[in-house]
N, C-alpha and C positions, 0 to 999 in steps of 0.2 A: 612453247610447252609441248610436251609429247602426249599424245592420246593412247598411249599403250595401257593396256589393260593388266592389272595385277593377277597372277594366277589365283584362282579360287581355292581357299583352303576348305577342304571337307571337314565338318565337325565330326568329332567322335561322338558316339552315343553316351548319353549320361543317364537317362531315366531308366532304361533296362538294367544297366549294372547296379544302379541304386536300389531298384525293387528286388533283384537278385540277391543283393546283400542283405536287404531286410528279410528275405524268404530263409537266408542261411541263419540270419539271428533268430528267427523263430524256431527253426529246426534246432539249432544249437541250445536253445533255452528250453529244452524238453523238461528237464527236472524242475525248473522254476514254474513253468506253466502247469505241469502235472500237481505240483503242490498247491499252486493258486487255485486250482480247480477242484482240489481234494480227490484226486485220482491216484491210484497206486502208481508207484515207481517200478517199472518193468525192465530188467537189463536188456531184453532184446528190443524193446522200442528205444532205449537209450542208445544202444549201437546203432540202430537204423537212423536216429536222429543226428548222430555224429556223422555217419556216411553221408546222409542227404544235406546236411549242412556243409560239409566239405565240397560236396559236388557242386552245390549252388555257388560256393566262393570260386571254384574252378570256373563255372559258367559265367559269373560276373566279369572276371578277368577277360575271359574269351569275348565277351559281349562289348566290353570296352574297346576292344581292337576290331569291332564290327564284324565279328565271327561267331559261329556257334549256335544261331537260333534253332538248327535243325536238332541239336542236342538238347536245347531247352525243351522243345516239343516233346522229345522222346522222354526225358525226365518226368516232365509234368503228366504226361499220359500214363506212363508206367507208374508212378507214384500213386496217382489217384485211382486208378483201377486196381492197384494191389491192395490199397487200404480198403476199398469197397468190396473186394473179394474176400479179404480177410475178415471183414465185418460180417459179411453174409454166411461165410463159413463157420465162424466161431460163435456168432450171436450177437445180440444188440450192443453191449457195452463196449465191446472189443475194439471196434473202429476208433471209438473216441479214445480208449485207453492207449492204443497204440499211437495216435497222433492227436493229442489233446488240444491242438491249436489249429484244427481244421478249417474253423471259420475264417481266422486270419489268413491262413495260407491260400485257401480259395480266392479270398478277395484280392490278395497280392498277385496271385496267379492271372486273375482276371485283369488286374490293372497293368500286368506285364505286356499284354498284347497290345493295348492302344498306342504305346510309343513306337512299337514296330510297326504298326499299320501306318502311322503318320509319317515315320521315317521312309518307309517304301513308296508311300504315295508321292512324297516329295521328290523321291529319286526316280519316279517313273517305273518302279518295279512292281510286279505283281503282289498282291496282298492276299493271296489265297491261303497260303499257309497261317499266318496269325489270325486271319478270320475264321478258319476251320478250328484252330485251338481255341479261339473265344466261344465258338459253339459248343465244343466239347467240355469246356469248363462249366459253362451254363447248364448242359445236360448233366454233367457229374453233380453240380449244386442240387439239382432237382432230384437226381437219384439219392443222394446223401440225406436230403431233407426228408424224403420218403422213408428212408431207412431209420432215420431217427424217430419218426412219426409212428410207424409200424411196429418197430422194436422186434424184429424177427428173431426167432429162437436160435437159428443156426443149424448147420448140418452136424457138426461135432458138439455133443453137450459137454462142455468144459465147465466143471464147478469151480468157481473162484473163491478164494478164501479172503476177500478184501472187504 
């Protein structure tokens, strides 16, 4: 008998791409989510949901080949800050109108960092980037909860007819 070792096969990530696909599903389901919550259907928000859904699909494919976590970080940070800024600029209900699935999206974003931390720990790689993203998502969740409780008037006074 030979005591040769078989080459170790590295497993491709599964959890990250699945969570990114779920994020894409929530983004692409904008019309359904808005109708379910009784919110107005806004064409700019629909276009935004299509673009972010398509971006999440591309990121899921890239994550499947163990690439693209930097792009995931950029999209998550940009998306969250953009919606918070829009909500603060336009007033209380607008952040919810523009992204009616915020609670689901933030939960999935938070769930996205744990498989990446796990994979990096097992590979002996630094976990700084996903850990910082997790703290950012927690801070965003707190900021959005404060926004929803305080219900600010906004910088621009937009009267909506809904």
